[in-house]
C-alpha positions as CSV (number, residue, x, y, z in Angstrom):
1,X,-43.5,5.7,159.8
2,X,-40.2,4.9,158.1
3,X,-40.8,1.3,157.0
4,X,-44.6,1.1,156.5
5,X,-47.0,-0.8,158.7
6,X,-47.4,-4.2,157.0
7,X,-43.6,-4.9,156.9
8,X,-43.1,-4.2,160.6
9,X,-44.2,-7.1,162.9
10,X,-45.1,-7.1,166.5
11,X,-41.8,-9.0,167.1
12,X,-39.9,-6.2,165.4
13,X,-41.6,-3.7,167.7
14,X,-41.0,-5.7,170.8
15,X,-37.3,-6.1,169.9
16,X,-37.0,-2.3,169.2
17,X,-38.6,-1.5,172.5
18,X,-36.6,-4.1,174.4
19,X,-39.7,-5.8,175.7
20,X,-41.6,-9.1,175.0
21,X,-44.5,-9.4,172.6
22,X,-46.5,-10.4,175.7
23,X,-45.8,-7.1,177.3
24,X,-47.1,-5.3,174.2
25,X,-50.2,-7.4,174.2
26,X,-50.9,-6.4,177.8
27,X,-51.4,-2.9,176.5
28,X,-53.1,-3.5,173.1
29,X,-55.2,-6.4,171.9
30,X,-54.0,-6.4,168.3
31,X,-51.7,-4.7,165.8
32,X,-54.8,-2.8,164.5
33,X,-55.3,-1.3,167.9
34,X,-51.6,-0.4,168.1
35,X,-51.8,1.3,164.7
36,X,-54.8,3.2,165.8
37,X,-53.1,4.4,169.0
38,X,-49.9,5.4,167.2
39,X,-51.9,7.3,164.6
40,X,-53.9,9.1,167.3
41,X,-50.7,10.0,169.2
42,X,-49.1,11.3,166.0
43,X,-52.1,13.4,165.1
44,X,-52.2,14.9,168.6
45,X,-48.5,15.6,168.5
46,X,-48.9,17.4,165.2
47,X,-51.8,19.5,166.4
48,X,-49.9,20.5,169.5
49,X,-46.9,21.5,167.4
50,X,-49.1,23.5,165.1
51,X,-50.7,25.3,168.1
52,X,-47.3,26.1,169.6
53,X,-46.2,27.5,166.2
54,X,-49.4,29.6,166.2
55,X,-48.7,31.0,169.7
56,X,-45.1,32.0,169.1
57,X,-45.5,33.6,165.6
58,X,-45.7,37.4,165.4
59,X,-48.0,37.6,162.4
60,X,-50.2,35.5,160.1
61,X,-47.6,35.2,157.4
62,X,-45.0,34.0,159.8
63,X,-47.4,31.5,161.2
64,X,-48.2,30.2,157.7
65,X,-44.5,29.9,156.8
66,X,-43.5,28.2,160.0
67,X,-46.5,25.8,159.8
68,X,-45.6,24.9,156.2
69,X,-42.0,24.3,157.1
70,X,-43.0,22.0,160.0
71,X,-45.4,20.0,157.9
72,X,-42.9,19.6,155.1
73,X,-40.3,18.3,157.5
74,X,-42.8,15.9,159.0
75,X,-43.9,14.6,155.6
76,X,-40.3,13.9,154.6
77,X,-39.9,11.5,157.6
78,X,-42.9,9.4,156.6
79,X,-42.5,6.7,154.1
80,X,-45.1,6.6,151.2
81,X,-45.4,2.9,152.1
82,X,-46.9,3.9,155.4
83,X,-49.6,6.0,153.7
84,X,-50.3,3.2,151.3
85,X,-50.6,0.6,154.1
86,X,-52.9,2.9,156.1
87,X,-55.1,3.5,153.2
88,X,-55.3,-0.1,152.0
89,X,-55.2,-2.2,155.1
90,X,-56.4,0.2,157.8
91,X,-59.1,2.1,155.9
92,X,-61.5,2.9,158.8
93,X,-58.6,4.2,161.0
94,X,-57.2,6.2,158.0
95,X,-60.6,7.8,157.3
96,X,-61.2,8.7,161.0
97,X,-57.8,10.2,161.5
98,X,-57.8,12.0,158.2
99,X,-61.2,13.5,158.8
100,X,-60.3,14.8,162.2
101,X,-57.0,16.1,160.9
102,X,-58.5,17.9,158.0
103,X,-61.1,19.5,160.3
104,X,-58.2,20.7,162.5
105,X,-56.2,22.1,159.6
106,X,-59.2,23.8,158.1
107,X,-59.9,25.6,161.3
108,X,-56.3,26.5,161.8
109,X,-56.0,27.9,158.3
110,X,-59.3,29.8,158.6
111,X,-58.1,31.5,161.8
112,X,-54.8,32.3,160.1
113,X,-56.6,34.0,157.2
114,X,-59.0,35.9,159.5
115,X,-56.0,37.1,161.6
116,X,-54.1,38.1,158.4
117,X,-57.1,40.1,157.1
118,X,-57.6,41.9,160.5
119,X,-54.0,42.8,160.7
120,X,-53.8,44.0,157.1
121,X,-51.4,41.3,155.9
122,X,-54.0,39.6,153.7
123,X,-56.4,41.3,151.3
124,X,-59.9,41.9,152.8
125,X,-61.6,40.1,149.9
126,X,-59.9,36.7,150.7
127,X,-62.7,34.3,151.6
128,X,-61.4,32.3,154.6
129,X,-64.1,29.6,154.0
130,X,-62.6,28.7,150.7
């Protein structure tokens, strides 16, 4: 996430993990598969964190603020090169993960808006679908 995908080799990963490349290739067939698994893991971790934020917040506004803070911190840790590499070299993986993530965020925000409307924190005429 810090250096981009293309610039990091399987040798770099093996060295960082303190294992051989052969050990890595016993778990994944290719760098493409590794990228897919890492992106899947990252997406699941993000969704879990957002769900935990949702459970501990006292109201819809607090949930929206805490979620925004979490996502901003996360975005700062990811190099723009990583986004570029995903988009350019791993298009199908990018589209799949992005689609699932956008669906999750849509539902998360929709529930937040509905919660805020019910509790009187948001105006009644706010359309959660938009």
